[in-house]
C-alpha positions in Angstrom: 73.3 80.1 77.8 71.6 82.8 79.8 72.0 86.6 79.3 74.0 86.7 82.6 76.4 84.0 81.2 76.8 85.9 78.0 77.5 89.2 79.9 79.9 87.6 82.3 81.8 85.7 79.6 82.2 88.9 77.7 83.8 90.5 80.8 86.1 87.5 81.0 87.2 87.9 77.4 87.8 91.6 77.9 89.8 90.9 81.1 92.0 88.3 79.3 92.7 90.7 76.5 93.6 93.4 79.0 95.7 91.0 81.0 98.1 90.5 78.1 98.6 94.2 77.9 98.9 94.7 81.7 101.7 92.0 81.9 103.9 94.4 80.0 102.5 97.7 81.3 104.9 100.4 82.3 105.3 101.0 86.0 104.8 104.7 85.6 101.4 104.2 84.0 100.3 101.9 86.9 101.4 104.4 89.4 99.7 107.2 87.6 96.4 105.3 87.5 96.5 104.8 91.3 97.3 108.4 92.1 94.7 109.7 89.7 92.1 107.4 91.3 93.0 108.9 94.7 92.4 112.4 93.4 89.1 111.3 91.7 87.8 109.8 94.9 88.6 112.9 96.9 86.8 115.0 94.2 83.7 112.8 94.4 83.8 112.4 98.2 80.5 114.1 98.9 78.6 112.1 96.3 80.1 108.8 97.4 79.2 109.5 101.0 75.7 110.5 100.1 75.2 107.3 98.1 76.6 105.2 101.0 74.4 106.9 103.6 71.3 105.8 101.6 72.5 102.2 101.4 73.4 102.1 105.1 70.0 103.5 106.1 68.3 100.7 104.0 70.5 98.1 105.7 69.7 99.4 109.2 66.0 99.3 108.3 66.5 95.7 107.3 67.9 94.9 110.8 71.4 94.0 109.5 73.9 93.1 112.2 75.9 95.9 113.7 79.2 94.4 112.5 77.8 94.3 109.0 76.7 97.9 109.1 80.1 98.9 110.4 81.9 97.1 107.5 79.7 98.8 104.8 79.8 102.3 106.3 81.9 104.9 104.6 82.9 108.2 106.3 85.5 110.9 105.8 88.1 108.9 107.8 87.5 105.8 105.7 87.6 107.7 102.4 90.9 109.2 103.5 92.0 105.6 104.3 91.1 104.5 100.8 93.1 107.4 99.3 96.1 106.7 101.5 96.0 103.0 100.5 96.1 104.0 96.8 99.1 106.2 97.3 100.8 103.6 99.5 100.3 100.9 96.9 101.6 103.3 94.2 104.8 103.6 96.3 105.4 99.9 96.4 108.2 98.6 94.2 106.7 97.0 91.1 107.3 93.3 91.5 106.8 92.4 87.8 110.1 91.4 86.3 111.9 91.0 89.6 114.5 88.2 89.5 113.7 86.0 92.6 116.6 83.7 92.1 119.4 83.2 89.5 121.8 80.4 89.1 124.0 78.7 86.5 124.2 75.0 85.7 127.5 73.2 85.0 126.5 73.0 81.3 126.4 76.8 81.1 122.7 77.2 81.1 121.8 80.4 83.0 118.4 80.2 84.8 116.4 83.0 86.3 113.1 82.7 88.3 111.2 85.9 87.3 108.0 87.4 88.8 105.1 87.7 86.4 101.4 88.6 86.9 98.9 85.8 87.6 96.6 87.0 84.8 92.9 87.5 85.4 91.7 87.7 89.0 88.1 87.7 90.2 87.3 89.1 93.6 83.9 88.3 95.2 83.2 90.3 98.3 80.5 91.5 100.7 79.7 94.7 102.5 83.0 96.5 102.3 82.9 99.0 99.5 86.6 99.9 100.2 87.5 96.4 98.9 86.5 97.6 95.4 89.4 100.0 95.3 91.9 98.0 97.4 91.4 94.9 95.2 91.5 96.8 91.9 94.6 98.7 92.9 96.6 95.7 94.2 95.7 93.6 91.1 96.6 96.4 88.7 99.9 97.2 90.4 100.8 93.5 90.1 100.1 93.6 86.3 96.8 91.7 86.4 93.3 92.3 85.1 90.5 92.1 87.7 86.8 91.4 87.8 85.0 92.7 90.9 81.7 91.5 92.2 80.6 93.4 95.4 77.8 92.8 97.8 74.3 93.8 96.7 73.7 95.9 99.9 76.3 98.4 99.0 76.6 97.9 95.2 76.0 101.6 94.5 78.7 102.7 96.9 81.1 100.2 95.4 80.0 101.3 91.9 80.7 105.0 92.7 84.2 104.2 94.0 84.8 102.0 90.9 83.9 104.7 88.5 86.6 106.9 90.1 89.1 104.1 89.6 88.2 103.1 86.1 88.3 106.7 84.9 91.8 106.8 86.3 92.8 103.7 84.4 91.6 105.2 81.2 93.3 108.5 81.9 96.6 106.8 82.6 96.4 105.0 79.2 95.8 101.5 80.5 93.2 99.2 78.9 89.6 99.6 80.2 89.2 95.9 80.6 92.0 95.9 83.3 89.4 96.6 85.9 85.7 95.6 85.5 82.8 95.8 88.0 79.8 93.5 87.9 76.9 95.9 88.1 74.1 93.3 88.5 73.1 91.9 91.9 71.9 88.7 90.3 73.6 85.8 92.1 73.9 84.0 88.8 76.9 86.3 88.2 78.7 84.7 91.1 78.1 81.3 89.7 79.4 82.3 86.3 82.6 83.6 87.9 83.1 80.4 89.9 82.7 78.5 86.6 85.7 80.4 85.3 84.1 82.6 82.7 84.8 80.2 79.9 88.4 79.5 81.2 89.2 83.2 81.4 89.7 83.4 85.2 93.0 82.3 86.8 92.3 82.9 90.4 89.2 83.7 92.6 89.5 85.6 95.9 86.5 85.7 98.2 86.2 88.4 100.9 83.3 88.1 103.2 81.3 86.0 105.6 81.7 82.3 106.2 78.8 81.3 103.9 80.3 83.2 100.9 83.8 81.8 101.4 82.4 78.3 101.9 80.4 78.5 98.7 83.4 79.8 96.7 85.7 77.0 98.1 83.0 74.4 97.3 81.9 75.6 93.8 84.9 77.2 92.2 86.4 75.4 89.2 89.5 77.6 89.4 92.1 78.1 92.1 90.9 80.0 95.3 92.9 82.1 97.7 91.0 82.6 101.0 90.3 82.0 104.6 87.1 80.5 106.0 87.3 81.6 109.7 89.2 84.2 111.7 89.4 82.4 115.0 92.2 84.5 116.4 93.7 83.9 119.9 95.6 85.8 122.5 97.8 83.8 124.9 99.0 85.5 128.1 102.0 83.6 129.4 103.1 83.4 133.1 106.0 85.7 132.2 103.9 88.4 130.6 104.0 92.1 131.6 100.6 92.5 133.1 99.8 96.0 131.8 101.1 95.1 128.4 99.0 91.9 128.4 95.8 93.7 129.4 96.3 96.4 126.8 97.0 93.8 124.0 94.0 91.6 125.0 91.5 94.5 125.1 92.8 96.0 121.8 92.8 92.6 120.1 89.2 92.1 120.9 87.6 95.5 121.1 89.4 97.9 118.7 87.1 96.7 115.9 85.1 93.6 116.7 83.9 93.0 113.1 87.3 92.4 111.4 88.8 89.0 110.8 91.8 89.9 112.9 89.7 90.5 116.1 90.5 88.0 118.9 87.8 85.6 119.7 89.5 83.5 122.4 91.8 84.5 125.3 94.1 81.9 126.8 95.7 82.6 130.2 98.4 80.6 131.9 97.1 79.3 135.2 100.2 80.5 136.9 99.3 84.2 136.3 95.5 83.9 136.3 94.9 85.1 139.9 97.2 88.0 139.5 95.8 89.4 136.3 92.2 88.4 136.1 90.5 91.1 138.2 91.9 94.0 136.3 91.7 92.3 132.9 88.1 91.4 133.4 87.3 95.0 134.5 89.0 96.5 131.4 87.2 94.1 129.1 83.8 94.9 130.7 84.5 98.7 130.7 85.1 98.4 126.9 81.7 96.7 126.6 82.8 93.1 126.1 80.8 90.1 127.2 83.0 87.4 128.8 82.4 83.6 128.5 84.7 81.2 130.3 85.7 77.6 131.0 85.1 76.0 134.4 88.2 77.6 135.9 87.3 81.1 134.8 83.7 80.7 136.0 84.9 79.5 139.4 87.1 82.6 139.7 84.4 85.1 138.5 80.7 84.4 139.0 79.8 87.1 136.5 81.2 85.1 133.6 78.9 83.0 131.5 80.0 79.4 130.9 81.3 78.4 127.5 80.0 75.6 125.4 82.1 73.6 122.9 80.7 75.7 120.1 82.1 78.9 121.6 85.7 77.7 121.0 84.8 77.3 117.3 82.8 80.6 116.9 84.0 83.7 115.1 81.8 86.1 117.0 82.6 89.3 115.1 81.0 91.0 118.1 82.0 92.2 121.6 82.1 88.7 123.0 85.2 86.7 124.1 85.8 83.2 125.3 88.4 82.7 128.0 90.2 79.5 129.0 92.9 78.8 131.6 95.7 76.7 130.2 98.8 75.0 131.5 101.6 77.2 130.1 102.6 77.4 126.5 102.1 73.7 125.9 98.4 74.1 127.0 98.0 77.1 124.7 99.5 75.3 121.7 97.3 72.3 122.4 94.2 74.5 122.4 95.4 76.1 119.1 95.9 72.7 117.6 92.3 71.8 118.4 90.5 75.1 117.6 92.7 77.6 115.6 91.6 78.5 112.1 95.2 79.2 111.3 94.6 82.9 110.8 96.3 85.0 113.6 97.5 84.1 117.1 99.6 86.1 119.5 101.6 85.4 122.6 102.2 88.0 125.4 105.4 87.2 127.4 108.7 88.7 128.4 110.3 85.2 128.1 111.9 85.2 124.7 112.6 81.5 124.7 108.9 80.7 125.3 108.0 83.4 122.7 110.2 81.7 120.0 108.7 78.3 120.9 105.2 79.7 120.3 106.1 81.5 117.1 107.8 78.4 115.7 105.0 75.9 116.6 101.8 77.9 116.3 100.6 77.0 112.8 98.9 80.1 111.7 99.4 82.4 108.7 100.3 85.3 111.2 101.9 84.7 114.6 102.8 87.7 116.8 104.8 88.3 120.0 103.7 91.1 122.3 101.4 92.7 119.7 97.7 92.9 119.1 96.0 90.5 116.6 94.5 93.6 115.0 97.8 94.1 113.2 96.6 91.3 110.9 96.2 93.7 108.0 98.0 94.4 104.8 98.3 98.1 105.5 99.9 97.4 108.8 102.3 95.1 107.1 103.4 97.9 104.8 101.7 96.3 101.8 99.6 99.4 101.2 96.4 97.4 101.5 95.2 93.8 101.1 92.7 91.9 99.2 92.3 89.5 102.2 94.1 87.1 104.5 95.0 83.7 103.1 95.2 80.8 105.5 95.9 78.0 103.2 99.3 76.4 102.5 99.8 77.0 98.8 101.0 80.1 97.0 100.4 82.8 99.7 99.7 83.0 103.5 98.7 86.0 105.5 97.9 89.4 104.0 97.5 89.2 100.2 99.1 92.3 98.7 100.8 93.2 95.4 103.6 90.6 95.5 101.1 87.8 96.5 99.2 88.4 93.2 102.2 87.4 91.1 103.6 84.0 90.2 106.9 83.3 88.4 108.3 81.8 85.2 111.7 80.3 84.6 113.8 82.0 82.1 116.7 79.9 80.7 119.5 81.3 78.6 121.8 79.1 76.7 124.4 79.1 73.9 123.5 76.1 71.8 123.2 73.5 74.5 121.4 70.3 73.6 120.5 67.4 76.0 122.1 64.0 75.5 
């Protein structure tokens, strides 16, 4: 066994011991930890930003992609966002102990389904130092212990934020092992986590690029909660309000192009195409977006580059959008069936019957009507923050917040019943 394995297994054992305490932790202590962490981060703001600037400069010198630089960059606005998220999570009702359902059997047995923490959660992430705090806060509020492994490019920024958080955990009287940060950039640490840390990890959540998520899904020996691609779509129906549709399409693509909720494909009903295309294309180009289109779009606009089959399957995370003309909502749904990654899709229409048809049949974790795909975010859902977006079918779908990091147990109360 290597030194890394020994180190990581030690973290696993400390996390498991802390998880037993956290399962019964008082709500007031958890709230106090989050609020103190927000104060600590504000007090250390200048130091955190200075550390982050150094790491961003190194990343820029290494020719990292602009979207990657954006995700790893901290500024005053994002520090304020981290602090707001901490206070928002602290304001969420503690789910631990909640009775989800209760019923009584004819034999007198009284059964309750009660929320409990999952246990020990490992979060493996890239480039976003704010995930350090979001993940730790959500896991802690749900009564779990968490092991955090951030990206090497901003490991010092993440470490500085984590120090503020773990100091708050100790101050609030919670076990130090409730939140642990992997300080080594050695990739063997990731392998150890995926191996389960000697059966101490209950759930792994990856947050990062496709290669990271694919590796976690492939190699993990414990359950994984994740999404692989964020191929998000905007469908503009023939009964859409044109100004509303243009605003939603541009915002879905261009508000922040590097987030998983950014639209990558725009679908337009042929019946409205001629009416809306000129102004929509102008607005996209004014925002700095490159447009690629199918044969119909290219015939309509000679400045559009033709799409390839690969474009419909590409998460650009850049100011590029692929556009297709479709035959109504059925054409849009057929395109989603072929290409959607089941992350986030939206319909723009004033026809509520068509909207309900789309919302019912589009098989994504998040489906929207007359709203930007960029609302695919735990904070926007009122969850305080999120660890990520889950697109699988088991346990949780959509933004993973505090409630999604709980499971349940069945509590049965009897009065001497025996089974014949």
